[in-house]
N, CA, C and O of each residue as an XYZ file, in Angstrom:
436
protein
N       0.877     -1.178      0.015
C       0.028     -0.052     -0.011
C       0.853      1.304     -0.103
O       1.907      1.400      0.526
N       0.473      2.147     -0.730
C       1.192      3.488     -0.859
C       0.852      4.500      0.147
O      -0.301      4.542      0.579
N       1.764      5.334      0.568
C       1.331      6.526      1.447
C       0.887      7.672      0.595
O       0.300      8.592      1.164
N       1.104      7.744     -0.792
C       0.608      8.869     -1.580
C       0.627      8.288     -3.020
O       1.577      7.653     -3.478
N      -0.576      8.584     -3.717
C      -0.715      8.088     -5.003
C      -1.059      9.282     -5.962
O      -1.847     10.168     -5.633
N      -0.464      9.246     -7.076
C      -0.748     10.368     -8.107
C      -0.738      9.687     -9.446
O      -0.026      8.703     -9.647
N      -1.575     10.236    -10.424
C      -1.629      9.647    -11.852
C      -0.386     10.197    -12.552
O       0.201     11.227    -12.220
N      -0.038      9.346    -13.610
C       1.062      9.708    -14.460
C       0.859     11.155    -15.045
O      -0.240     11.443    -15.520
N       1.725     11.934    -15.031
C       1.795     13.240    -15.647
C       0.988     14.309    -14.827
O       1.018     15.483    -15.194
N       0.254     13.917    -13.702
C      -0.338     14.863    -12.924
C       0.521     15.659    -11.963
O       1.437     15.075    -11.384
N       0.297     16.947    -11.749
C       1.161     17.641    -10.799
C       0.365     18.150     -9.551
O       0.883     18.880     -8.706
N      -0.838     17.744     -9.498
C      -1.642     17.917     -8.322
C      -2.291     16.549     -7.946
O      -2.571     15.717     -8.809
N      -2.511     16.360     -6.635
C      -2.237     17.279     -5.505
C      -0.698     17.307     -5.199
O       0.031     16.343     -5.435
N      -0.312     18.351     -4.720
C       1.066     18.539     -4.089
C       1.140     17.485     -2.885
O       0.141     17.144     -2.252
N       2.326     17.045     -2.657
C       2.612     16.246     -1.686
C       2.828     17.053     -0.412
O       3.491     18.089     -0.450
N       2.298     16.614      0.684
C       2.432     17.401      1.893
C       2.803     16.344      3.049
O       2.559     15.144      2.918
N       3.397     16.877      4.162
C       3.620     16.095      5.262
C       3.706     16.988      6.482
O       3.879     18.205      6.408
N       3.569     16.275      7.662
C       3.869     16.895      9.070
C       4.950     16.174      9.604
O       4.784     15.008      9.962
N       6.109     16.771      9.706
C       7.355     16.074     10.070
C       7.369     15.916     11.610
O       7.116     16.912     12.287
N       7.648     14.727     12.216
C       7.589     14.516     13.562
C       8.928     13.709     13.953
O       9.556     13.001     13.166
N       9.252     13.932     15.285
C      10.400     13.274     15.817
C      10.036     11.833     16.110
O       8.867     11.483     15.946
N      10.958     10.963     16.538
C      10.648      9.664     16.875
C       9.550      9.429     17.939
O       8.844      8.420     17.946
N       9.461     10.422     18.826
C       8.284     10.338     19.892
C       7.099     10.850     19.370
O       6.081     10.741     20.054
N       7.044     11.445     18.165
C       5.591     11.769     17.618
C       5.384     13.279     17.833
O       4.259     13.739     17.641
N       6.497     14.162     18.258
C       6.178     15.485     18.389
C       6.487     16.252     17.155
O       7.405     15.851     16.439
N       5.859     17.245     16.856
C       6.079     18.055     15.664
C       7.552     18.626     15.702
O       8.067     19.041     16.741
N       8.086     18.610     14.663
C       9.608     19.147     14.559
C       9.479     20.549     14.143
O       8.822     20.851     13.148
N      10.124     21.472     14.921
C      10.081     22.972     14.624
C      11.135     23.325     13.594
O      12.336     23.208     13.838
N      10.657     23.762     12.432
C      11.508     23.920     11.248
C      11.841     25.322     11.073
O      12.214     25.677      9.955
N      11.752     26.284     12.141
C      12.174     27.568     12.120
C      13.635     27.728     11.658
O      14.510     27.133     12.289
N      13.949     28.479     10.617
C      15.213     28.696     10.253
C      15.867     27.449      9.282
O      16.985     27.517      8.771
N      15.049     26.443      9.158
C      15.508     25.289      8.326
C      15.214     25.466      6.843
O      14.479     26.358      6.420
N      15.838     24.552      6.064
C      15.456     24.359      4.647
C      15.160     22.862      4.510
O      15.638     22.037      5.288
N      14.315     22.528      3.443
C      13.780     21.157      3.372
C      13.879     20.815      1.878
O      13.641     21.693      1.049
N      14.190     19.691      1.540
C      14.418     18.942      0.132
C      13.507     17.760      0.183
O      13.326     17.086      1.197
N      12.925     17.546     -1.018
C      12.038     16.320     -1.189
C      12.952     15.264     -2.077
O      13.506     15.672     -3.098
N      13.055     14.215     -1.748
C      13.756     13.172     -2.633
C      12.974     11.988     -2.984
O      12.329     11.430     -2.096
N      12.961     11.533     -4.207
C      12.182     10.263     -4.465
C      13.011      9.646     -5.532
O      13.638     10.299     -6.366
N      12.975      8.249     -5.453
C      13.749      7.421     -6.243
C      13.038      5.885     -6.483
O      12.341      5.435     -5.573
N      13.200      5.234     -7.513
C      12.805      3.950     -7.678
C      13.728      3.100     -6.856
O      14.949      3.251     -6.839
N      13.031      2.149     -6.141
C      13.844      1.221     -5.285
C      15.145      0.640     -6.027
O      16.171      0.358     -5.407
N      15.016      0.501     -7.297
C      16.187     -0.204     -8.116
C      17.014      0.829     -8.654
O      18.059      0.466     -9.193
N      16.744      2.046     -8.611
C      17.648      3.143     -9.315
C      18.855      3.567     -8.519
O      18.833      3.537     -7.289
N      19.869      3.947     -9.180
C      20.990      4.413     -8.606
C      20.837      5.929     -8.225
O      21.432      6.358     -7.237
N      20.109      6.681     -8.936
C      19.997      8.033     -8.647
C      18.525      8.432     -8.382
O      17.599      7.672     -8.667
N      18.344      9.644     -7.828
C      16.965     10.155     -7.433
C      16.342     10.579     -8.714
O      16.976     11.139     -9.608
N      15.001     10.273     -8.773
C      14.239     11.031     -9.852
C      13.946     12.345     -9.473
O      13.964     13.291    -10.261
N      13.647     12.430     -8.159
C      13.393     13.931     -7.653
C      14.385     14.296     -6.537
O      14.526     13.504     -5.606
N      15.021     15.346     -6.567
C      15.934     15.897     -5.616
C      15.886     17.374     -5.624
O      16.815     18.039     -6.083
N      14.671     17.969     -5.053
C      14.551     19.304     -5.152
C      14.001     19.901     -3.896
O      13.517     19.214     -2.996
N      14.090     21.176     -3.868
C      13.665     22.124     -2.732
C      12.280     21.820     -2.472
O      11.513     21.738     -3.431
N      11.822     21.625     -1.175
C      10.384     21.576     -0.758
C      10.183     23.011     -0.127
O      11.064     23.869     -0.060
N       8.969     23.128      0.295
C       8.617     24.366      0.921
C       8.208     24.186      2.395
O       7.696     23.098      2.658
N       8.334     24.978      3.294
C       8.011     24.891      4.628
C       6.600     25.796      4.822
O       6.601     27.017      4.665
N       5.592     25.149      5.127
C       4.303     25.766      5.063
C       4.044     26.364      6.436
O       3.586     27.504      6.518
N       4.326     25.623      7.549
C       4.233     26.137      8.963
C       5.361     25.570      9.770
O       5.317     24.400     10.149
N       6.362     26.353     10.042
C       7.607     25.909     10.613
C       7.360     25.349     11.997
O       7.985     24.351     12.355
N       6.442     25.964     12.832
C       6.289     25.539     14.235
C       5.736     24.051     14.274
O       6.147     23.204     15.067
N       4.734     23.835     13.303
C       4.150     22.504     13.298
C       4.852     21.432     12.443
O       4.387     20.294     12.382
N       5.956     21.785     11.791
C       6.617     20.977     11.063
C       5.884     20.575      9.638
O       6.122     19.524      9.042
N       5.094     21.430      9.258
C       4.269     21.199      7.851
C       5.134     21.602      6.571
O       5.695     22.698      6.545
N       5.219     20.834      5.666
C       6.056     20.896      4.604
C       5.236     20.368      3.326
O       4.352     19.517      3.424
N       5.630     20.972      2.104
C       5.019     20.450      0.767
C       5.944     20.492     -0.265
O       6.941     21.210     -0.193
N       5.677     19.717     -1.312
C       6.502     19.760     -2.575
C       5.562     19.906     -3.773
O       4.561     19.193     -3.850
N       5.857     20.809     -4.704
C       4.978     20.861     -5.867
C       5.730     20.228     -6.937
O       6.804     20.650     -7.366
N       5.074     19.126     -7.377
C       5.567     18.361     -8.516
C       6.042     19.226     -9.742
O       5.421     20.209    -10.145
N       7.121     18.789    -10.249
C       7.550     19.266    -11.644
C       7.160     18.281    -12.625
O       6.946     17.130    -12.247
N       7.036     18.619    -13.917
C       6.398     17.736    -15.123
C       7.142     16.401    -15.031
O       6.515     15.341    -15.036
N       8.478     16.450    -14.948
C       9.301     15.308    -15.136
C       9.063     14.357    -13.921
O       9.298     13.156    -14.053
N       8.600     14.867    -12.732
C       8.560     14.068    -11.546
C       7.657     12.783    -11.632
O       7.930     11.706    -11.101
N       6.514     13.069    -12.400
C       5.500     12.045    -12.354
C       5.164     11.538    -13.848
O       4.068     11.082    -14.172
N       6.200     11.675    -14.655
C       6.059     11.210    -16.114
C       6.187      9.697    -16.292
O       5.879      9.212    -17.381
N       6.596      8.965    -15.358
C       6.884      7.529    -15.368
C       6.038      6.825    -14.290
O       6.111      7.095    -13.091
N       5.248      5.919    -14.820
C       4.486      5.199    -13.679
C       5.318      4.207    -12.984
O       6.247      3.656    -13.575
N       5.038      3.958    -11.784
C       5.977      3.001    -10.924
C       5.851      3.241     -9.496
O       5.026      4.045     -9.060
N       6.595      2.612     -8.790
C       6.504      2.718     -7.247
C       8.013      3.203     -6.879
O       9.073      2.753     -7.316
N       7.802      4.221     -5.974
C       8.938      4.953     -5.628
C       9.040      5.082     -4.104
O       8.037      4.961     -3.399
N      10.214      5.319     -3.616
C      10.492      5.658     -2.191
C      10.883      7.118     -2.136
O      11.566      7.675     -2.995
N      10.385      7.694     -1.040
C      10.628      9.093     -0.903
C      10.916      9.506      0.595
O      10.593      8.774      1.531
N      11.533     10.702      0.760
C      11.878     11.246      2.029
C      12.167     12.613      2.025
O      12.604     13.137      1.001
N      11.945     13.352      3.208
C      12.207     14.778      3.419
C      13.493     14.919      3.958
O      13.752     14.209      4.930
N      14.429     15.748      3.501
C      15.582     15.974      4.166
C      15.652     17.382      4.632
O      15.580     18.321      3.838
N      15.791     17.536      5.906
C      15.796     18.918      6.512
C      17.161     19.261      6.880
O      17.863     18.403      7.415
N      17.622     20.469      6.638
C      18.928     21.140      7.021
C      18.429     22.270      8.070
O      17.736     23.224      7.715
N      18.828     22.072      9.307
C      18.559     23.038     10.414
C      19.552     24.143     10.263
O      20.567     24.088      9.568
N      19.093     25.300     11.091
C      19.801     26.497     10.964
C      21.400     26.310     11.436
O      22.307     27.043     11.041
N      21.549     25.306     12.258
C      22.878     25.076     12.702
C      23.621     24.214     11.789
O      24.757     23.881     12.129
N      23.110     23.775     10.595
C      23.860     22.897      9.649
C      23.558     21.468      9.718
O      23.859     20.670      8.830
N      22.870     21.133     10.951
C      22.649     19.608     11.072
C      21.514     19.211     10.194
O      20.603     19.971      9.864
N      21.640     17.914      9.826
C      20.715     17.397      8.836
C      19.817     16.208      9.631
O      20.298     15.517     10.529
N      18.641     16.108      9.219
C      17.736     15.000      9.711
C      16.743     14.622      8.536
O      16.174     15.469      7.847
N      16.610     13.352      8.396
C      15.824     12.851      7.295
C      14.596     12.381      7.847
O      14.669     11.814      8.937
N      13.399     12.517      7.263
C      12.044     12.017      7.701
C      11.473     11.318      6.537
O      11.600     11.785      5.405
N      10.763     10.064      6.802
C      10.566      9.505      8.099
C      12.098      9.028      8.641
O      13.026      8.775      7.872
N      12.178      8.959     10.048
C      13.393      8.605     10.545
C      13.637      7.183     10.265
O      14.800      6.807     10.123
N      12.617      6.320     10.168
C      12.749      4.985      9.799
C      12.078      4.664      8.651
O      10.945      5.127      8.518
N      12.608      3.859      7.657
C      11.867      3.634      6.408
C      11.690      4.800      5.404
O      12.411      5.797      5.381
N      10.772      4.587      4.677
C      10.514      5.672      3.537
C       8.970      5.895      3.303
O       8.137      5.062      3.660
N       8.705      6.871      2.787
C       7.413      7.184      2.224
C       7.294      6.318      0.919
O       8.214      6.273      0.102
N       6.083      5.614      0.762
C       5.898      4.853     -0.435
C       4.934      5.689     -1.408
O       3.818      6.072     -1.055
N       5.457      5.914     -2.594
C       4.824      6.730     -3.532
C       4.471      5.835     -4.738
O       5.251      5.010     -5.215
N       3.144      6.091     -5.212
C       2.775      5.292     -6.408
C       2.297      6.347     -7.482
O       1.424      7.197     -7.302
N       3.033      6.136     -8.634
C       2.706      6.919     -9.853
C       1.925      5.937    -10.761
O       2.533      5.076    -11.396
N       0.664      6.058    -10.820
C      -0.122      5.088    -11.663
C      -0.465      5.670    -13.103
O      -0.581      6.857    -13.408
N      -0.599      4.544    -13.920
C      -0.894      4.951    -15.304
C      -2.252      5.734    -15.450
O      -3.194      5.470    -14.702
N      -2.332      6.635    -16.355
C      -3.532      7.278    -16.756
C      -4.068      6.681    -18.088
O      -3.473      5.826    -18.744
N      -5.240      7.227    -18.397
C      -5.850      6.663    -19.649
C      -5.432      7.422    -20.855
O      -5.715      6.978    -21.967
N      -4.730      8.620    -20.705
C      -4.462      9.600    -21.856
C      -3.110      8.970    -22.548
O      -2.284      8.322    -21.904
N      -3.014      9.224    -23.799
C      -1.950      8.729    -24.543
C      -0.915      9.934    -24.640
O       0.144      9.790    -25.251
């Protein structure tokens, strides 16, 4: 089962998340930057490695707006959010495992 599903070539809905620490508390993202990464489990490089947006720093709310090439190939992907805090330290979410993303075929040619 996927955590997020989008049709091939669709750019909406944007993917969103509430980033939480291992105890389940919201991570304060004040002063941080965020990247969204997505790759096929068998690929050597990422299909997506791009800046995300912080929607609400105090609640750990983030989003990523799909680019056209991000969803052009149907398949199953793993994804994660990479946060660089103001002091330069890095943390990846989810802390364990990955988000499972499905890009499914559409009927358009």
